[in-house]
C-alpha positions, -999 to +999 in steps of 0.1 A: +769-372+353+748-355+377+710-364+383+687-336+372+667-326+410+630-336+410+607-307+409+590-298+443+560-309+425+571-344+427+572-341+468+542-325+470+524-354+453+542-377+470+527-363+504+493-359+492+490-397+484+506-406+516+482-380+537+453-393+514+461-429+521+464-425+557+432-406+556+412-434+537+432-462+566+419-439+594+381-436+583+377-466+566+366-488+598+344-458+607+326-453+576+312-486+577+290-476+609+267-449+591+238-474+598+244-474+634+233-437+638+204-436+611+173-418+624+142-438+604+111-426+621+088-397+614+090-385+649+123-378+642+116-360+612+083-336+621+090-303+633+076-294+671+048-276+657+029-300+638-002-315+651+006-352+654+039-341+670+022-322+698-002-348+703+030-377+705+042-355+736+007-362+752+009-396+742+040-404+761+027-397+792+000-424+786+010-457+809-007-481+781+025-472+757+055-460+749+070-435+725+080-468+706+052-488+708+045-507+679+019-534+668+028-564+653+003-576+627-005-608+612-036-612+590-045-645+579-064-654+547-077-690+537-078-692+501-104-723+500-133-723+522-138-703+552-117-701+584-135-725+605-131-722+648-104-748+648-086-728+626-087-699+648-077-716+680-049-727+660-039-695+648-042-680+686-023-708+698+003-700+670+007-668+681+012-676+714+041-696+704+055-668+684+057-644+713+078-668+733+105-671+711+137-650+716+138-622+701+097-615+706+093-627+738+119-595+752+095-573+733+059-583+736+042-558+758+015-580+790-015-575+806-031-585+839-056-610+830-066-613+867-054-633+897-019-616+893-012-636+862+005-615+833-002-626+794+010-614+763-011-586+751-025-602+724-056-592+703-082-599+696-086-608+733-125-604+738-155-620+719-163-583+708-130-582+694-127-616+678-160-608+657-141-578+647-113-595+637-127-620+615-138-607+582-177-611+572-169-636+540-148-658+570-118-660+546-094-635+569-087-632+602-062-610+619-045-606+653-023-581+672+004-578+698+018-548+712+057-547+709+078-524+733+103-512+706+120-486+729+148-503+734+154-510+697+147-474+686+172-460+712+197-479+696+193-461+660+205-478+633+216-505+648+186-518+668+164-506+634+185-531+615+169-560+638+134-553+629+136-579+596+148-600+622+115-599+644+096-604+614+110-633+599+109-646+634+071-639+634+071-651+597+086-687+607+059-695+634+031-681+617+031-684+581+011-716+579-006-722+614-032-742+599-040-760+569-047-739+540-041-708+558-014-683+550-003-658+578+013-622+563+035-598+589+020-564+583+008-534+598+036-509+610+063-538+618+059-553+585+064-520+567+094-510+591+109-547+583+105-543+545+121-507+549+147-519+577+156-548+548+154-521+521+184-503+536+203-533+554+228-535+530+223-501+514+263-493+512+273-526+500+245-529+470+249-489+456+285-489+462+294-524+444+265-516+417+279-480+411+316-488+409+308-515+383+289-492+363+314-463+367+342-485+355+327-495+327+320-463+315+352-451+322+369-475+302+349-473+273+353-432+272+392-435+277+396-467+260+428-473+285+432-504+307+446-482+331+429-445+338+400-456+348+413-472+378+425-433+395+390-418+392+375-448+407+400-446+438+397-411+443+360-413+440+360-440+466+385-419+489+361-391+488+332-415+499+351-425+526+363-393+541+325-378+538+311-413+555+337-406+587+330-371+589+293-376+586+295-405+613+309-382+637+289-355+629+253-378+631+266-397+664+270-364+679+237-348+666+247-323+642+229-336+614+201-362+611+212-394+587+186-415+575+184-447+551+177-423+523+201-398+528+229-426+528+221-439+496+219-407+481+251-396+494+270-428+476+257-420+441+261-385+447+297-384+455+305-411+433+287-390+404+302-354+414+337-369+420+341-386+387+326-356+369+356-334+385+375-362+372+366-364+339+371-326+337+405-322+351+417-355+330+406-339+298+422-307+304+455-321+318+456-344+283+451-313+265+478-296+280+501-323+276+504-315+242+511-283+244+539-284+272+565-312+276+569-313+315+541-332+326+543-312+360+540-279+339+509-295+324+490-305+355+496-270+368+482-253+337+453-279+341+448-274+375+445-234+372+421-237+342+393-261+356+397-251+394+374-223+391+344-240+373+349-274+396+346-253+427+320-233+411+303-265+407+310-279+442+295-245+455+266-245+436+255-283+447+266-279+484+248-246+486+220-255+469+219-287+490+226-263+522+191-246+513+176-274+522+180-262+561+151-242+557+128-272+554+107-282+582+114-319+579+145-331+595+149-357+571+153-328+545+171-305+563+197-335+572+201-345+535+214-307+535+248-311+553+252-350+546+251-340+505+276-307+512+298-330+530+299-355+501+304-327+475+330-309+498+351-343+502+349-349+462+364-316+457+391-315+479+402-353+470+398-346+432+418-314+433+446-330+455+450-364+453+438-373+418+466-347+405+492-363+424+484-398+411+484-388+377+516-368+374+534-396+391+523-419+362+527-393+335+515-398+301+516-436+302+484-434+320+469-424+288+483-455+271+477-469+242+467-433+231+492-410+246+491-376+242+527-368+232+543-334+230+532-311+200+508-336+189+476-323+169+444-312+195+417-332+181+391-323+202+380-296+176+375-325+151+350-354+147+315-354+158+315-322+181+335-301+159+304-313+132+280-301+162+298-271+167+298-265+131+259-268+129+250-244+154+272-218+143+257-223+110+217-223+123+218-207+157+185-192+159+167-223+146+185-247+171+177-226+199+138-223+187+138-259+177+151-276+209+130-248+234+100-262+217+110-297+223+116-291+259+083-271+264+063-298+246+077-322+272+073-295+302+035-296+296+031-331+305+046-323+343+010-306+350+000-344+350+027-354+378+013-370+410+026-358+438+002-360+464+022-388+485+023-425+483+001-455+505+019-476+526+013-501+498+025-482+472+063-473+489+078-503+474+086-513+438+079-552+451+043-558+451+048-593+461+063-582+498+045-600+531+038-565+543+022-551+513+001-584+506-012-583+543-024-550+539-040-557+505-057-587+520-072-568+548-086-542+522-100-568+500-122-583+530-131-553+543-112-561+576-104-531+599-067-531+608-064-540+647-036-513+649-053-478+649-044-454+623-047-424+645-052-413+681-069-381+688-055-363+724-083-345+739-096-327+772-111-358+792-142-336+801-151-337+764-144-374+760-180-384+753-188-354+731-155-365+710-168-404+708-202-388+693-185-366+669-161-399+657-190-420+653-209-399+626-179-391+609-180-411+574-141-417+574-141-440+606-143-474+612-146-475+646-130-457+679-122-469+716-107-445+744-074-457+753-080-481+785-055-494+812-080-525+812-089-541+778-121-556+797-138-528+810-127-503+786-123-475+810-106-448+796-074-435+812-068-399+824-034-385+824-034-345+837-069-340+826-061-356+789-077-386+775-068-404+741-093-421+716-078-444+691-092-444+655-095-469+629-102-454+594-122-470+566-099-479+536-101-454+507-092-464+476-063-439+468-036-419+491-052-385+477-084-399+494-072-407+523-053-379+530-089-357+522-106-383+549-080-374+572-084-337+569-119-341+571-117-360+601-089-337+618-112-306+609-146-321+628-124-332+656-114-294+660-150-284+661-156-305+690-163-279+719-139-280+749-119-310+733-087-288+725-083-321+701-047-327+688-047-355+662-016-380+661-005-414+654+010-429+620-018-416+598-019-383+608+020-382+613+025-387+572-005-363+567+018-337+583+049-350+566+027-342+534+018-308+542+055-299+554+071-312+520+049-288+501+056-257+524+090-271+520+091-271+480+075-236+479+098-221+501+134-238+492+132-238+454+133-200+450+158-198+477+179-219+457+173-205+426+190-169+439+219-184+456+226-200+424+225-172+405+244-152+424+270-175+423+268-177+385+271-139+385+304-140+400+318-166+382+306-150+349+310-116+357+278-114+340+241-107+347+226-117+311+245-150+305+232-163+342+198-155+338+194-172+304+215-202+322+189-202+348+159-203+327+172-233+306+177-252+334+146-248+351+128-254+316+150-285+317+137-294+350+102-295+342+106-312+307+120-341+334+090-337+353+069-342+326+092-372+312+087-384+349+050-381+348+047-403+318+071-432+328+056-432+362+022-437+349+028-455+318+061-477+321+069-483+360+029-481+369+038-463+398+007-453+421+022-418+423+051-398+433+063-387+472+053-353+483+091-346+486+096-358+452+093-325+433+120-309+457+147-332+456+144-338+417+146-298+416+174-293+441+192-321+424+189-312+387+189-278+391+224-279+411+238-307+392+222-294+360+239-260+359+271-277+366+274-287+327+265-250+317+292-239+341+318-261+326+305-251+294+305-212+297+336-208+315+354-225+286+331-199+264+345-170+284+380-184+285+383-185+246+359-149+242+386-133+255+411-149+230+393-151+199+357-133+203+323-148+215+311-162+184+339-184+179+348-187+211+316-205+216+319-227+189+355-237+200+344-240+234+316-266+228+340-287+203+366-292+231+345-297+258+316-318+240+331-354+247+342-344+284+308-329+297+288-360+278+308-386+294+305-368+327+264-367+323+265-403+312+287-414+341+262-393+367+230-404+351+242-437+356+252-436+391+220-419+399+201-446+379+218-470+405+195-459+432+165-482+410+185-511+425+167-501+461+130-517+465+118-480+472+097-456+450+108-428+461+146-438+453+136-456+423+120-422+408+144-398+421+173-421+402+153-419+369+142-381+371+182-372+381+195-398+351+168-383+328+175-349+336+213-347+336+209-367+301+185-339+288+209-312+301+239-327+284+224-336+252+199-311+242+204-281+269+240-277+271+249-291+233+222-274+219+202-246+235+225-228+255+255-225+229+229-218+202+215-191+225+251-177+232+262-177+197+227-155+185+230-129+208+268-128+204+293-104+229+257-090+246+256-121+265+283-110+288+267-079+298+274-057+317+310-068+318+337-049+296+341-082+274+306-072+259+324-041+241+356-059+234+345-091+217+322-099+188 
């Protein structure tokens, strides 16, 4: 008996699997090198027009430093008694010894001590500086050494990862230089070390935790020992593809990648890819009950879901690309990074996953195999009852759910998104860098590393110094000099620079106010043409740019998503309703975040970029579930009318969309394993917002509104006139 020829779909499936396995094998080694092309400095992010960026252009020309000179600041504390002259001698000797260690000795800057002898640039060096370095209560003492990090930063991410090693080398020599004295590596190098340490194993940690979380959820959802593997394999393939493409783009400076973007990429790809997989698999299982051929079932499923999945991917990727309007290169860089990840997830999930599923066939669902002609059970059970409840009381449902969201949204006004102080960016408050800054503040000890530097016309040096001495926010200031013994100011092309040491402020908001007042004060000095730069001024410019981005990009994202929804649903009224519900959900999420950040996590506040990031992710991702629901509502409305179609669509999509929301929320919550407040806050907000969308907005508010409005929801399309 002749064998039945295999359909062409079988051949296409085999080819698709071979192609994607080859892509994964080729890009796998490259995808692990993303850290080598990261850029994590403020100077890489600020627009050239920012005042601190303009100041840096002049500072780069001064001989006393390079663009990447950073101070190694170590603060010593004696918990019992006071620091004696003998303790100080031991500390200074330990510092000199530390700077001779293998890594530090290659970076430490030198000064001319006279007679042609070069010694490490260790401060305090003069009696006056030593007096400033010892706290008035005698319990704390601070030293500073200038390190040349140019070579490290020129190596990008690979060099960035060396900073924790440098900090560890310093710590090993300085942790206990004298009896009862404890040293803490802090300041700029200490903070960089904490950041670099947080991002050092970001891929390993995030991917490992994400895979574990998603696998557990998929096993629970599918109740199958096999099916969970295929969505995860597809998501992993999508991530490797995205990482390989991003590596090449970042290597050739087409986009800017930082550790924050890399972490978000991982959870974004896994979350989106798993969402698409759940939608496809649910429709495939449904079609297997209607047709006998597994190939025909997959064909029907793909025809039904490709449009909402593509619309979802377009919404998220285009929404992310709107970040290109950002003044901050870090935000602008996340746009294409995220878009590449979403597009990779889309292509892989519509080609690789279907090929895997049809080759395995119905057995992949074992032990709950969907046989041909078996009953469709999705319209029964919990979601069937929820749909009936919405149909029985639609107006009461949308009014109550809407009021609940409004109540939660009212707390959004309490969200403090004015930025975070350097001691507040880490979730771990016991880190050496944070502890060191706390010691400086507790003992009223001025950090020997300048908080800011002002570049002025040299002719206005004395008036500027006089203005700084009268400024209430300035602890001290000193002209930048080639010779720390004489203090003679260095003048380059008619410009002089003054290092400024600021008084400690109790909150980040007050620090920003003091810095703004200082900047205004300096601008008022006649003939100075002052430009305030340095670390603190750069952070202030980042905060201002974040607020500008928020006000510009949010309306653009809303407009873009509105247009996509109108094209997808062939309606004007339905997209307006969907956008309104998602925006309401966004503000409700901000309200919940404000309450949780203040009263549960006890964070000092939120980064100024948090509202924008939360908006882009929540609106772009939150609208996905409405897209999945409303495309099915439209499909069913064409068959049976809007009101019954709405209830059926809610019943058949309820389980899969809720599962998708749980998976996406779980993947973003994984960001909380990294010790950074911004990522922890973003992870919580997206996770909470997604669950809010799936549990209330998509399950109750949207279907109740649609049912109550009826066929008019499709205005002005013909569907308005042909359905009830």
